[in-house]
C-alpha positions as CSV (number, residue, x, y, z in Angstrom):
1,M,83.1,89.0,119.4
2,A,83.2,86.0,117.1
3,Q,80.2,83.7,116.9
4,A,80.5,80.0,117.3
5,R,80.9,78.0,114.1
6,N,78.0,76.1,112.6
7,S,79.6,72.7,111.7
8,D,76.7,71.9,109.4
9,Y,78.4,73.9,106.7
10,E,81.8,73.9,105.1
11,F,82.1,77.7,105.6
12,D,80.7,80.3,107.9
13,L,80.8,82.8,105.1
14,F,81.3,82.3,101.4
15,T,81.8,85.3,99.1
16,I,81.1,85.3,95.4
17,G,83.4,87.8,93.7
18,A,86.9,88.8,94.8
19,G,86.8,92.6,94.1
20,S,87.3,95.3,96.6
21,G,84.1,94.7,98.5
22,G,84.3,90.9,98.5
23,V,88.0,90.9,99.6
24,A,87.4,93.5,102.3
25,G,84.4,91.7,103.8
26,S,86.1,88.2,103.6
27,R,89.3,89.3,105.2
28,R,87.5,91.1,108.1
29,A,85.2,88.2,108.7
30,A,88.2,85.8,108.9
31,S,89.9,88.2,111.3
32,Y,86.9,87.7,113.6
33,G,87.3,83.9,113.6
34,A,84.9,83.0,110.8
35,K,85.9,80.3,108.3
36,V,85.6,82.1,105.0
37,G,85.8,81.0,101.3
38,I,85.7,83.2,98.2
39,C,85.5,82.5,94.5
40,E,86.5,84.5,91.5
41,D,86.4,83.7,87.8
42,S,88.9,86.4,86.8
43,R,91.8,88.1,88.5
44,V,91.5,88.9,92.2
45,G,91.1,92.6,92.7
46,G,88.0,93.2,90.8
47,T,87.0,96.0,88.4
48,C,88.7,98.8,90.4
49,V,92.1,97.2,90.7
50,I,92.4,95.2,87.5
51,R,90.4,97.1,84.8
52,G,89.0,100.3,86.4
53,C,89.9,103.1,88.6
54,V,93.5,102.1,89.4
55,P,94.8,101.4,85.8
56,K,92.8,104.4,84.6
57,K,94.4,106.7,87.2
58,L,97.8,105.4,86.2
59,L,97.0,106.5,82.6
60,V,95.8,109.9,83.9
61,Y,99.2,110.4,85.6
62,G,100.9,109.4,82.4
63,A,98.8,111.8,80.3
64,H,99.3,114.7,82.8
65,V,103.0,114.7,82.0
66,A,102.1,116.4,78.7
67,D,100.8,119.4,80.7
68,D,104.0,119.4,82.9
69,I,106.2,119.5,79.8
70,A,104.1,122.3,78.2
71,D,104.2,124.4,81.4
72,A,107.9,123.8,82.0
73,K,109.1,126.5,79.6
74,G,107.5,129.3,81.7
75,Y,109.5,128.1,84.7
76,G,112.8,128.2,82.9
77,W,113.1,124.6,81.7
78,D,114.3,124.0,78.1
79,I,113.1,120.5,77.3
80,P,114.0,119.1,73.9
81,Q,111.2,117.7,71.8
82,A,109.6,115.1,73.9
83,T,108.1,111.9,72.5
84,F,105.5,109.6,73.9
85,D,105.2,105.8,73.5
86,W,101.8,104.3,74.3
87,P,102.9,100.6,74.5
88,T,105.6,101.6,77.1
89,L,102.9,103.2,79.3
90,I,100.6,100.1,78.9
91,R,103.4,97.7,79.8
92,A,104.2,99.8,82.9
93,K,100.5,99.8,83.9
94,N,100.3,96.1,83.4
95,R,103.3,95.5,85.6
96,E,101.7,97.5,88.4
97,I,98.4,95.7,88.1
98,D,100.2,92.4,88.3
99,R,101.9,93.6,91.5
100,L,98.6,94.7,93.0
101,N,96.9,91.4,92.0
102,G,99.7,89.6,93.9
103,I,99.1,91.7,96.9
104,Y,95.4,90.9,96.9
105,L,96.2,87.2,96.6
106,K,98.6,87.4,99.5
107,M,96.1,89.4,101.7
108,L,93.5,86.6,101.3
109,A,96.0,83.9,102.0
110,D,97.4,85.7,105.0
111,A,93.9,86.2,106.4
112,G,93.2,82.5,106.0
113,V,90.5,82.9,103.4
114,T,90.1,80.0,101.0
115,L,90.2,81.1,97.4
116,I,88.5,78.9,94.8
117,E,89.0,79.9,91.1
118,G,85.9,79.8,89.0
119,R,82.5,81.3,88.5
120,G,80.1,80.9,91.4
121,R,76.4,80.1,91.0
122,L,73.8,79.7,93.8
123,V,72.3,76.2,94.0
124,D,70.1,77.1,97.0
125,A,70.3,79.5,100.0
126,H,73.3,77.7,101.4
127,T,75.1,76.1,98.4
128,V,77.3,77.6,95.8
129,D,78.5,75.7,92.7
130,I,81.9,76.7,91.3
131,G,82.6,74.9,88.1
132,G,81.2,71.6,89.4
133,R,82.5,71.9,92.9
134,K,79.8,72.5,95.5
135,V,80.5,74.3,98.7
136,T,78.1,75.0,101.6
137,A,78.0,78.1,103.8
138,E,75.9,79.4,106.6
139,R,76.0,82.8,105.0
140,I,76.7,83.9,101.4
141,L,77.9,87.3,100.3
142,I,77.3,88.4,96.7
143,A,80.0,90.9,95.6
144,T,80.2,90.4,91.8
145,G,80.2,94.0,90.8
146,G,79.2,95.2,87.3
147,Y,80.3,95.3,83.7
148,P,80.1,97.9,80.9
149,T,77.1,97.6,78.6
150,L,76.7,98.4,74.9
151,P,73.5,99.6,73.2
152,D,72.0,97.9,70.1
153,T,73.3,100.5,67.7
154,P,74.0,99.2,64.2
155,G,77.7,98.4,63.9
156,I,78.2,98.3,67.7
157,K,80.6,95.3,67.2
158,H,83.2,97.9,66.1
159,A,83.0,99.8,69.4
160,I,85.1,99.2,72.5
161,T,84.4,99.8,76.2
162,S,86.6,101.0,79.1
163,N,87.9,97.4,79.4
164,E,89.4,97.4,75.9
165,A,90.5,101.0,76.1
166,L,93.0,100.0,78.8
167,E,94.6,97.4,76.6
168,L,94.8,99.1,73.2
169,A,97.9,98.1,71.2
170,E,98.4,101.6,70.0
171,L,97.2,105.1,70.8
172,P,94.3,106.2,68.4
173,K,94.9,109.4,66.5
174,R,91.1,110.0,66.4
175,I,88.7,108.7,68.9
176,V,84.9,109.2,69.4
177,I,83.7,108.7,73.0
178,V,80.0,108.3,73.6
179,G,78.8,109.2,77.0
180,A,78.8,112.0,79.6
181,G,79.7,110.4,82.9
182,Y,82.8,109.7,84.9
183,I,84.3,107.1,82.5
184,A,83.6,109.1,79.4
185,V,85.2,112.4,80.5
186,E,88.2,110.6,82.2
187,F,89.1,108.6,79.0
188,A,88.5,111.7,76.9
189,G,91.0,113.6,79.0
190,I,93.6,110.8,78.8
191,F,93.4,110.5,75.0
192,Q,93.3,114.2,74.4
193,A,96.3,114.9,76.6
194,L,98.3,112.2,74.8
195,G,97.7,113.8,71.5
196,A,94.5,112.2,70.1
197,D,91.7,114.2,68.4
198,V,88.8,113.6,70.8
199,T,85.1,114.0,70.1
200,L,82.7,113.5,73.1
201,V,79.2,112.6,71.9
202,V,76.7,113.6,74.6
203,R,73.0,112.6,74.5
204,R,71.8,115.6,76.5
205,D,73.5,119.0,77.1
206,I,76.9,118.8,78.8
207,P,78.9,116.1,80.7
208,L,78.4,114.9,84.3
209,R,74.6,115.0,84.7
210,G,73.8,114.9,88.4
211,F,76.8,117.1,89.4
212,D,76.4,120.7,90.4
213,Q,75.5,122.8,87.4
214,D,78.3,125.3,87.9
215,V,80.8,122.4,88.0
216,R,79.4,120.9,84.8
217,A,79.5,124.2,82.9
218,H,83.0,125.0,84.1
219,L,84.4,121.6,83.2
220,A,82.8,121.7,79.7
221,E,84.4,125.1,79.1
222,E,87.8,123.8,80.2
223,L,87.6,120.6,78.1
224,T,86.6,122.7,75.1
225,G,89.4,125.1,75.8
226,R,91.8,122.2,75.6
227,G,90.6,121.4,72.1
228,M,88.1,118.7,72.8
229,H,85.0,118.6,70.6
230,I,81.8,118.2,72.6
231,L,78.7,117.4,70.6
232,S,75.6,118.0,72.8
233,G,72.1,116.6,72.1
234,T,73.6,114.0,69.8
235,L,73.0,110.3,69.2
236,V,75.0,107.8,67.2
237,E,72.8,106.1,64.6
238,R,75.4,103.8,62.9
239,I,79.0,102.7,63.1
240,E,80.6,101.6,59.8
241,K,84.0,100.0,59.1
242,V,85.7,101.8,56.2
243,S,89.1,101.9,54.6
244,G,91.4,103.5,57.1
245,G,89.2,103.2,60.2
246,L,85.6,103.8,61.2
247,E,82.8,106.2,60.3
248,V,80.4,107.2,63.0
249,R,77.0,108.5,61.6
250,L,75.1,110.9,64.0
251,N,71.4,111.7,64.1
252,N,72.2,115.3,63.0
253,G,73.6,114.0,59.7
254,Q,77.2,114.5,60.7
255,V,79.8,111.8,59.9
256,L,82.8,111.4,62.2
257,P,85.8,109.5,60.8
258,C,87.8,107.9,63.6
259,D,90.2,105.1,64.6
260,Q,88.3,104.0,67.6
261,I,84.8,104.6,69.2
262,L,84.6,104.1,72.9
263,Y,81.2,103.6,74.6
264,A,80.8,104.7,78.2
265,T,77.1,104.8,78.4
266,G,76.4,102.6,81.3
267,R,77.1,99.5,83.4
268,A,75.0,96.7,84.6
269,P,75.2,94.4,87.7
270,N,76.9,91.0,87.2
271,T,74.0,88.8,88.1
272,S,72.7,87.0,85.0
273,T,74.6,83.8,85.7
274,L,74.4,83.7,89.5
275,G,71.3,81.6,89.9
276,L,69.6,84.2,92.0
277,A,66.0,83.4,91.0
278,E,66.5,79.7,91.9
279,A,67.8,80.7,95.3
280,G,65.0,83.2,95.9
281,V,67.1,86.3,95.7
282,K,65.1,89.2,94.3
283,T,66.5,91.7,91.8
284,D,65.2,94.8,90.1
285,E,64.4,95.2,86.4
286,N,68.1,95.9,85.7
287,G,69.3,92.8,87.5
288,A,70.6,94.7,90.6
289,V,70.3,92.7,93.8
290,L,67.7,94.3,96.2
291,V,69.0,94.8,99.7
292,D,68.0,96.7,102.8
293,E,70.1,99.2,104.8
294,W,71.9,96.2,106.4
295,S,72.9,94.7,103.0
296,V,70.4,91.8,103.5
297,T,68.7,90.4,100.4
298,S,65.3,88.8,100.2
299,V,66.9,85.6,101.5
300,P,67.9,86.3,105.2
301,N,71.3,84.5,105.1
302,I,72.3,86.0,101.7
303,Y,73.8,89.5,101.5
304,A,75.1,91.8,98.7
305,V,77.4,94.8,98.6
306,G,78.9,97.1,96.0
307,D,78.1,97.7,92.4
308,V,76.0,94.5,92.2
309,T,73.3,96.4,94.2
310,N,73.6,99.4,91.8
311,K,73.1,101.9,94.6
312,H,76.4,103.9,95.1
313,N,78.8,102.5,92.5
314,L,82.1,103.5,94.1
315,T,84.9,101.3,95.4
316,P,85.2,102.8,98.9
317,V,81.4,102.4,99.3
318,A,81.6,98.7,98.5
319,I,84.4,98.3,101.0
320,A,82.5,100.3,103.7
321,E,79.3,98.3,103.1
322,A,81.2,95.0,103.4
323,R,83.0,96.0,106.6
324,A,79.7,97.2,108.1
325,L,78.1,93.9,107.3
326,V,80.9,91.9,108.9
327,E,80.9,94.1,112.0
328,T,77.2,93.3,112.3
329,L,77.5,89.5,111.7
330,Y,80.8,88.6,113.3
331,N,81.8,91.3,115.8
332,G,78.6,91.9,117.7
333,N,78.7,95.5,116.5
334,P,75.5,96.3,114.5
335,T,76.6,98.7,111.8
336,S,74.9,100.0,108.7
337,F,76.5,102.1,106.0
338,D,75.6,105.8,106.1
339,P,75.3,107.0,102.4
340,S,75.2,110.7,103.3
341,N,78.1,112.9,102.4
342,I,79.9,110.4,100.1
343,P,82.9,112.3,98.6
344,T,83.7,111.5,95.0
345,A,86.1,112.6,92.3
346,V,86.2,112.6,88.5
347,F,89.8,112.3,87.2
348,S,89.1,114.4,84.2
349,Q,91.6,117.0,83.0
350,P,91.1,119.2,85.0
351,P,89.8,117.0,87.7
352,V,86.5,117.4,89.6
353,A,85.8,116.6,93.2
354,T,82.7,117.0,95.3
355,V,81.0,116.1,98.6
356,G,77.5,116.8,99.9
357,L,74.7,118.4,98.1
358,S,74.8,120.3,94.8
359,E,73.0,123.7,94.8
360,Q,70.1,122.1,92.8
361,Q,69.7,119.2,95.3
362,A,69.7,121.6,98.3
363,R,67.0,123.8,96.7
364,E,64.9,120.8,95.7
365,A,65.1,119.6,99.3
366,G,63.5,122.9,100.3
367,K,66.6,124.5,101.8
368,Q,67.2,128.2,101.8
369,V,70.8,128.3,100.8
370,D,73.7,130.8,100.5
371,I,76.1,130.2,97.7
372,Y,79.8,131.0,97.8
373,R,81.6,130.7,94.5
374,S,85.1,131.6,93.4
375,K,86.7,131.2,90.0
376,F,90.4,132.1,89.7
377,R,93.6,131.3,87.8
378,P,95.7,129.3,90.2
379,M,99.3,130.4,90.9
380,R,100.8,127.4,89.1
381,N,99.3,128.6,85.9
382,T,100.7,132.2,86.0
383,L,104.3,131.7,84.9
384,S,103.4,128.8,82.6
385,G,100.9,131.0,80.8
386,R,98.1,128.3,81.1
387,Q,94.7,130.0,81.0
388,E,92.7,127.4,82.8
389,K,90.8,128.5,85.9
390,T,89.9,126.7,89.1
391,L,86.3,126.7,90.3
392,M,85.4,126.4,94.0
393,K,81.9,126.4,95.4
394,L,80.2,126.1,98.8
395,V,76.5,125.4,99.4
396,V,75.5,126.6,102.9
397,D,72.2,126.2,104.7
398,R,71.0,129.7,105.5
399,D,69.1,128.8,108.7
400,S,71.8,126.6,110.4
401,D,74.9,127.9,108.7
402,R,75.9,124.3,108.1
403,V,77.9,123.6,104.9
404,L,75.8,121.3,102.8
405,G,78.1,120.8,99.8
406,C,81.7,121.5,98.6
407,H,82.6,121.4,94.9
408,M,85.8,122.0,93.0
409,V,87.2,121.8,89.5
410,G,90.9,122.2,89.2
411,P,94.3,120.7,90.0
412,D,94.5,118.6,93.2
413,A,90.7,118.7,93.6
414,A,90.4,115.1,94.9
415,E,93.2,115.5,97.4
416,I,91.6,118.7,98.8
417,M,88.1,117.3,98.9
418,Q,89.0,114.4,101.1
419,G,89.7,116.8,104.0
420,L,86.6,118.7,103.4
421,A,84.6,115.5,103.5
422,I,85.7,115.0,107.1
423,A,84.5,118.6,107.9
424,L,81.1,117.9,106.4
425,Q,80.9,114.5,108.2
426,C,81.4,116.5,111.4
427,G,78.7,119.0,110.5
428,A,81.0,122.0,110.0
429,T,79.4,125.4,109.6
430,K,80.4,128.3,107.3
431,R,81.5,130.2,110.4
432,Q,83.9,127.4,111.3
433,F,85.3,127.5,107.7
434,D,85.7,131.2,108.0
435,R,87.6,130.8,111.3
436,T,90.0,128.3,109.9
437,V,93.4,129.7,108.9
438,G,94.3,129.1,105.3
439,I,97.6,127.6,104.2
440,H,99.2,130.3,102.0
441,P,99.9,130.2,99.1
442,T,97.7,127.3,98.1
443,A,94.5,126.9,96.0
444,A,92.9,125.0,98.9
445,E,92.9,128.2,101.1
446,E,90.2,129.6,98.9
447,F,87.7,127.3,100.6
448,V,88.2,129.2,103.9
449,T,88.6,132.7,102.5
450,M,85.3,132.9,100.4
451,R,83.3,135.7,102.1
452,D,80.9,137.1,99.5
453,K,77.7,135.4,98.8
454,V,76.5,134.9,95.2
455,G,73.2,136.8,94.7
456,D,70.0,134.8,94.5
């Protein structure tokens, strides 16, 4: 039920940042009768739509065609020598981003949300300045997201981030990627599949720290099997511009010649120009806005959702947080976001998907667990001759039989994991998994046919 408007202010809600969270919250608030404004100093759609997960996934699709062509011969297809043109893919990607940007603009307009172009800055708890234009609002939502950061490594000016990687004029023949998280392994897979020589420089042991150890080890094995070079326990000491490209000097004395070096070593909240201190909004040492479970900041009428809080940096989480907030404020339906069992995927090649606890997390929480693990060569790889294997794993609470975590590395992992996330949200047990009839022949059926526990 919509609340009555406070006519002392120009807007009931004003949102700073028109990314996924900001747009979702603004549209829903407007649908409940609130007068809503939003400002954006870049293109509407935010990191995910404009320069993040959406364009990157389009490049993943484009890169995966290389596998399809390679596998085709085993299925009887005789495909003449195929060629790839990077600029054509980038132009196609840009057209799709333009289309999505237009859809986001239309969604705001259709919802009756007022869009003001420009960078917002808090003047006080109820006032936002956008390029000299001041607007007032009863409530303010901060949804400015984050941006990729670069370290102070000598020669770092020669490096690119994920932003520039999506706009390269040509495909690099040799690329060094520094990092071990989502973004690093995803771009490594894209460039490697498209024919580049890829070296992944990892500060610790293997990629995807924080994921289940079996998942990490299996992915590292498959990436290496595809010809990717993974340098563990390695740091970049210097980047130098030389004739014909770049040279990357490592702390082990190794020198890597390359055409591009991509850093994917971290992101930071977009808060430095927001005027948060002046308005009394508290942040942590990294600039992340501090909020409670209701997305309320240290100023009671100012809220924050998404990557700017640096809690769960995933687009669907930003959307869910924003919608929960608006339900609370404008629909008389107090709702807080539940961070348990957030499913996630890494669109590496092969892809990774997971929901719930890893084996290590479950054990560290004091759980007695049963582990079910299967590693197999999926049917799609038999005729093609591809040697890659799929990994599936279940972490089960021994006392309650409840499934605590599902993990997968292999084709269609993300699509399969979405359904399993629903099962975990419902508190499914291993017995219920066992009683579920599998769809045959599929890879997904392995999740309901694993019967043998892994020994402790």
